[in-house]
One Martini backbone bead per residue (centre of mass of N, CA, C, O) as a GRO file, in nm:
protein
  252
    1MET     BB    1  -5.861   1.382   2.514
    2LYS     BB    2  -5.580   1.327   2.396
    3LYS     BB    3  -5.432   1.336   2.670
    4ALA     BB    4  -5.576   1.098   2.797
    5LEU     BB    5  -5.496   0.882   2.586
    6VAL     BB    6  -5.192   0.909   2.622
    7ALA     BB    7  -5.183   0.826   2.922
    8VAL     BB    8  -5.291   0.538   2.888
    9VAL     BB    9  -5.078   0.434   2.690
   10ALA     BB   10  -4.835   0.486   2.875
   11ALA     BB   11  -4.923   0.295   3.103
   12LEU     BB   12  -4.931   0.035   2.938
   13PHE     BB   13  -4.640   0.045   2.842
   14ALA     BB   14  -4.505   0.037   3.129
   15SER     BB   15  -4.647  -0.241   3.241
   16GLU     BB   16  -4.592  -0.441   2.973
   17TYR     BB   17  -4.368  -0.372   2.760
   18LEU     BB   18  -4.102  -0.310   2.910
   19PRO     BB   19  -4.035  -0.588   3.046
   20ALA     BB   20  -4.023  -0.741   2.760
   21GLN     BB   21  -3.748  -0.610   2.656
   22ASP     BB   22  -3.619  -0.789   2.896
   23PRO     BB   23  -3.520  -1.117   2.908
   24SER     BB   24  -3.402  -1.108   3.223
   25PHE     BB   25  -3.672  -1.047   3.330
   26ARG     BB   26  -3.803  -1.096   3.670
   27PRO     BB   27  -4.017  -1.138   3.892
   28ALA     BB   28  -4.040  -1.127   4.214
   29GLU     BB   29  -4.001  -1.413   4.427
   30GLN     BB   30  -4.123  -1.609   4.675
   31PRO     BB   31  -4.039  -1.839   4.868
   32ALA     BB   32  -4.199  -2.112   4.976
   33GLY     BB   33  -4.117  -2.092   5.272
   34SER     BB   34  -4.202  -1.796   5.305
   35ARG     BB   35  -4.498  -1.840   5.252
   36ARG     BB   36  -4.546  -2.019   5.496
   37GLN     BB   37  -4.447  -1.817   5.705
   38THR     BB   38  -4.644  -1.594   5.633
   39ALA     BB   39  -4.901  -1.759   5.679
   40ALA     BB   40  -4.842  -1.825   5.974
   41ALA     BB   41  -4.825  -1.528   6.065
   42ALA     BB   42  -5.119  -1.455   5.967
   43ALA     BB   43  -5.221  -1.655   6.136
   44PRO     BB   44  -5.366  -1.754   6.400
   45THR     BB   45  -5.253  -1.796   6.713
   46GLU     BB   46  -5.139  -2.067   6.916
   47SER     BB   47  -5.075  -2.221   7.186
   48ALA     BB   48  -4.826  -2.398   7.282
   49PRO     BB   49  -4.744  -2.685   7.390
   50ALA     BB   50  -4.637  -2.824   7.655
   51PRO     BB   51  -4.389  -2.980   7.764
   52ALA     BB   52  -4.298  -3.263   7.862
   53ARG     BB   53  -4.334  -3.422   8.175
   54ASP     BB   54  -4.170  -3.555   8.449
   55ASP     BB   55  -4.357  -3.723   8.673
   56SER     BB   56  -4.131  -3.843   8.864
   57ALA     BB   57  -4.050  -3.532   8.962
   58VAL     BB   58  -4.288  -3.389   9.104
   59ALA     BB   59  -4.312  -3.460   9.409
   60ALA     BB   60  -4.016  -3.334   9.490
   61SER     BB   61  -3.993  -3.057   9.325
   62ARG     BB   62  -4.196  -2.890   9.526
   63ILE     BB   63  -3.977  -2.939   9.743
   64MET     BB   64  -3.733  -2.753   9.969
   65SER     BB   65  -3.798  -2.883  10.259
   66MET     BB   66  -3.758  -3.108  10.518
   67GLN     BB   67  -3.995  -2.999  10.701
   68SER     BB   68  -4.222  -3.091  10.470
   69LEU     BB   69  -4.212  -3.377  10.524
   70ASP     BB   70  -4.341  -3.674  10.565
   71ASP     BB   71  -4.437  -3.800  10.921
   72VAL     BB   72  -4.669  -4.046  10.901
   73ARG     BB   73  -4.633  -4.236  10.658
   74PRO     BB   74  -4.535  -4.538  10.600
   75LEU     BB   75  -4.351  -4.714  10.412
   76MET     BB   76  -4.385  -4.956  10.145
   77ILE     BB   77  -4.380  -5.223   9.976
   78GLY     BB   78  -4.401  -5.083   9.638
   79ASP     BB   79  -4.339  -4.815   9.662
   80ARG     BB   80  -4.308  -4.483   9.518
   81ILE     BB   81  -4.041  -4.253   9.489
   82SER     BB   82  -3.913  -3.927   9.515
   83LEU     BB   83  -3.569  -3.801   9.460
   84LYS     BB   84  -3.364  -3.535   9.604
   85ILE     BB   85  -3.064  -3.336   9.579
   86VAL     BB   86  -3.019  -3.011   9.597
   87GLU     BB   87  -2.690  -3.010   9.558
   88ASP     BB   88  -2.772  -3.177   9.307
   89PRO     BB   89  -2.807  -3.148   8.952
   90GLU     BB   90  -2.964  -3.378   8.928
   91LYS     BB   91  -3.229  -3.542   8.877
   92VAL     BB   92  -3.503  -3.678   8.965
   93LEU     BB   93  -3.582  -3.970   9.133
   94SER     BB   94  -3.720  -4.300   9.073
   95LEU     BB   95  -3.824  -4.516   9.346
   96ASP     BB   96  -3.834  -4.837   9.478
   97VAL     BB   97  -3.959  -5.044   9.716
   98GLN     BB   98  -3.826  -5.318   9.796
   99ASP     BB   99  -3.853  -5.636   9.920
  100SER     BB  100  -3.634  -5.553  10.145
  101GLY     BB  101  -3.713  -5.229  10.210
  102ASP     BB  102  -3.543  -5.081   9.999
  103ILE     BB  103  -3.334  -4.833   9.856
  104GLN     BB  104  -3.154  -4.702   9.573
  105ALA     BB  105  -2.925  -4.484   9.652
  106PRO     BB  106  -2.736  -4.235   9.598
  107TYR     BB  107  -2.390  -4.319   9.672
  108ILE     BB  108  -2.504  -4.531   9.931
  109GLY     BB  109  -2.731  -4.713   9.846
  110LEU     BB  110  -2.877  -4.893  10.067
  111VAL     BB  111  -3.201  -4.802  10.216
  112LYS     BB  112  -3.411  -4.794  10.459
  113ALA     BB  113  -3.787  -4.766  10.424
  114SER     BB  114  -3.955  -4.961  10.547
  115GLY     BB  115  -4.142  -4.812  10.815
  116ARG     BB  116  -4.075  -4.531  10.706
  117THR     BB  117  -4.064  -4.215  10.658
  118CYS     BB  118  -3.968  -3.976  10.451
  119LYS     BB  119  -3.815  -3.816  10.670
  120GLN     BB  120  -3.648  -4.047  10.791
  121VAL     BB  121  -3.496  -4.119  10.534
  122ALA     BB  122  -3.373  -3.838  10.481
  123VAL     BB  123  -3.212  -3.816  10.746
  124SER     BB  124  -3.041  -4.067  10.702
  125MET     BB  125  -2.912  -3.972  10.435
  126LYS     BB  126  -2.786  -3.707  10.524
  127SER     BB  127  -2.572  -3.821  10.719
  128LYS     BB  128  -2.426  -3.999  10.504
  129LEU     BB  129  -2.358  -3.776  10.296
  130GLU     BB  130  -2.195  -3.589  10.508
  131GLU     BB  131  -1.958  -3.789  10.561
  132GLN     BB  132  -1.849  -3.797  10.226
  133TYR     BB  133  -1.997  -3.587   9.994
  134PHE     BB  134  -2.121  -3.351  10.180
  135GLN     BB  135  -2.140  -3.069  10.361
  136ARG     BB  136  -2.439  -3.040  10.248
  137ALA     BB  137  -2.767  -3.202  10.282
  138THR     BB  138  -3.073  -3.202  10.084
  139VAL     BB  139  -3.343  -3.420  10.137
  140ILE     BB  140  -3.597  -3.523   9.904
  141ILE     BB  141  -3.907  -3.694   9.991
  142ALA     BB  142  -4.173  -3.851   9.796
  143LEU     BB  143  -4.475  -3.971   9.729
  144GLU     BB  144  -4.576  -4.109   9.416
  145LYS     BB  145  -4.663  -4.427   9.471
  146ALA     BB  146  -4.887  -4.630   9.600
  147VAL     BB  147  -4.958  -4.914   9.712
  148ARG     BB  148  -5.167  -5.164   9.647
  149SER     BB  149  -5.427  -5.196   9.893
  150LYS     BB  150  -5.675  -5.313  10.104
  151PHE     BB  151  -5.602  -5.057  10.305
  152GLY     BB  152  -5.491  -4.851  10.129
  153PRO     BB  153  -5.258  -4.601  10.034
  154ASN     BB  154  -5.266  -4.451  10.353
  155MET     BB  155  -5.256  -4.736  10.509
  156VAL     BB  156  -5.215  -4.910  10.819
  157PRO     BB  157  -5.269  -5.179  10.972
  158ASP     BB  158  -5.342  -5.255  11.298
  159ASP     BB  159  -5.246  -5.579  11.246
  160MET     BB  160  -4.961  -5.540  11.208
  161GLY     BB  161  -4.683  -5.726  11.178
  162TYR     BB  162  -4.375  -5.885  11.305
  163VAL     BB  163  -4.026  -5.942  11.241
  164THR     BB  164  -3.736  -6.051  11.414
  165ILE     BB  165  -3.380  -5.991  11.343
  166TYR     BB  166  -3.088  -6.163  11.440
  167GLY     BB  167  -2.747  -6.122  11.372
  168GLN     BB  168  -2.611  -6.277  11.072
  169VAL     BB  169  -2.699  -6.002  10.905
  170GLY     BB  170  -2.721  -5.721  10.726
  171ARG     BB  171  -3.012  -5.632  10.884
  172GLN     BB  172  -3.112  -5.568  11.167
  173GLY     BB  173  -3.461  -5.616  11.280
  174LYS     BB  174  -3.782  -5.481  11.207
  175TYR     BB  175  -4.046  -5.643  11.020
  176GLU     BB  176  -4.295  -5.645  10.819
  177LEU     BB  177  -4.625  -5.825  10.856
  178ALA     BB  178  -4.878  -5.889  10.685
  179PRO     BB  179  -5.171  -5.996  10.665
  180GLU     BB  180  -5.150  -6.301  10.493
  181GLU     BB  181  -4.857  -6.316  10.465
  182GLU     BB  182  -4.619  -6.515  10.281
  183LEU     BB  183  -4.333  -6.595  10.481
  184THR     BB  184  -4.026  -6.710  10.488
  185VAL     BB  185  -3.729  -6.750  10.628
  186SER     BB  186  -3.556  -6.696  10.376
  187GLN     BB  187  -3.706  -6.432  10.295
  188ALA     BB  188  -3.641  -6.279  10.555
  189ILE     BB  189  -3.336  -6.282  10.519
  190LEU     BB  190  -3.334  -6.125  10.251
  191ARG     BB  191  -3.471  -5.870  10.369
  192ALA     BB  192  -3.205  -5.849  10.570
  193GLY     BB  193  -2.952  -5.901  10.348
  194GLY     BB  194  -2.864  -6.159  10.443
  195PHE     BB  195  -2.587  -6.319  10.498
  196THR     BB  196  -2.307  -6.348  10.650
  197GLN     BB  197  -2.004  -6.495  10.649
  198PHE     BB  198  -2.056  -6.619  10.971
  199ALA     BB  199  -2.304  -6.780  10.933
  200LYS     BB  200  -2.537  -7.017  11.067
  201THR     BB  201  -2.719  -7.182  10.824
  202LYS     BB  202  -2.798  -7.476  10.966
  203LYS     BB  203  -2.900  -7.298  11.246
  204VAL     BB  204  -3.189  -7.151  11.240
  205LYS     BB  205  -3.380  -6.957  11.453
  206VAL     BB  206  -3.728  -7.000  11.564
  207ILE     BB  207  -3.930  -6.792  11.764
  208ARG     BB  208  -4.248  -6.883  11.911
  209LYS     BB  209  -4.523  -6.734  12.024
  210ARG     BB  210  -4.772  -6.844  12.277
  211PRO     BB  211  -5.062  -6.803  12.400
  212GLY     BB  212  -5.041  -6.941  12.721
  213GLN     BB  213  -4.751  -7.038  12.632
  214ASN     BB  214  -4.478  -7.164  12.542
  215SER     BB  215  -4.230  -7.125  12.357
  216ILE     BB  216  -4.106  -7.207  12.029
  217THR     BB  217  -3.830  -7.389  11.870
  218TYR     BB  218  -3.669  -7.364  11.560
  219GLU     BB  219  -3.463  -7.551  11.324
  220ILE     BB  220  -3.303  -7.426  11.028
  221ASN     BB  221  -3.180  -7.544  10.710
  222LEU     BB  222  -3.073  -7.301  10.487
  223HIS     BB  223  -2.856  -7.435  10.324
  224ASP     BB  224  -3.044  -7.642  10.181
  225VAL     BB  225  -3.246  -7.441  10.068
  226MET     BB  226  -3.031  -7.247   9.904
  227THR     BB  227  -2.843  -7.494   9.764
  228LYS     BB  228  -3.066  -7.759   9.728
  229GLY     BB  229  -3.385  -7.705   9.733
  230ARG     BB  230  -3.512  -7.761  10.035
  231LEU     BB  231  -3.822  -7.640  10.081
  232GLU     BB  232  -3.944  -7.821  10.315
  233LYS     BB  233  -3.757  -7.667  10.540
  234ASP     BB  234  -3.926  -7.432  10.494
  235ILE     BB  235  -4.096  -7.184  10.683
  236LEU     BB  236  -4.352  -7.016  10.803
  237ILE     BB  237  -4.413  -6.715  10.926
  238ARG     BB  238  -4.512  -6.521  11.206
  239PRO     BB  239  -4.624  -6.304  11.396
  240ASN     BB  240  -4.360  -6.234  11.624
  241ASP     BB  241  -4.127  -6.356  11.526
  242VAL     BB  242  -3.795  -6.492  11.596
  243ILE     BB  243  -3.475  -6.447  11.442
  244ILE     BB  244  -3.171  -6.646  11.470
  245VAL     BB  245  -2.823  -6.580  11.378
  246ASP     BB  246  -2.555  -6.736  11.423
  247GLU     BB  247  -2.219  -6.783  11.487
  248LYS     BB  248  -1.969  -6.942  11.355
  249LEU     BB  249  -1.715  -7.146  11.418
  250ILE     BB  250  -1.358  -7.086  11.415
  251ASN     BB  251  -1.086  -7.283  11.318
  252PHE     BB  252  -0.723  -7.230  11.364
   0.00000   0.00000   0.00000
């Protein structure tokens, strides 16, 4: 009995009395930050949320071959595409098809997109990039966001009309003219890249075909329209109109 009592007293002495004998003694404490870390480690873990993804890069980033590009739906003004050049380390670009029908492509500038499929635009860019910038260029283009249209995001109306522009403009060619679209001659010229340096801007011809009748030709003074604001001289074009911009004579 005495031995047991002695043992208890010794234990109490060791646990309480001895530490108090040394004034510098302090029990080891865990830093507050460590407590939080320990608590977090002890708590059940949840999967961390995935980092935010650049949605503008998604459409083209999944495609690695030009053979897989869409070659059915023509791009339209207002569409948004994603574009990447596989050999270029830069991120995927998100580009809008501008009112002119072009996209502002890296390295080479304006590229006609409206009326062409993603694959056709990519092939056109590939050849231009390989002329000056890349030994080999793999261009990936995908539709990111279709223009909202009463014809639906992936449809081109059967009665889509066209206006053809020849002569002294930035880009001669055939341009889409949607039904009920109100486009003036000056706006059509801007869509075609504007006048060249030697364009005869005071006598722009608009040839209009009339079913069962002879075609009629208008002469429009776009110089007054564009420099003097004479908007009454600008006329609306119709599907299948042909615009001709002659070259002005230079007297030396």
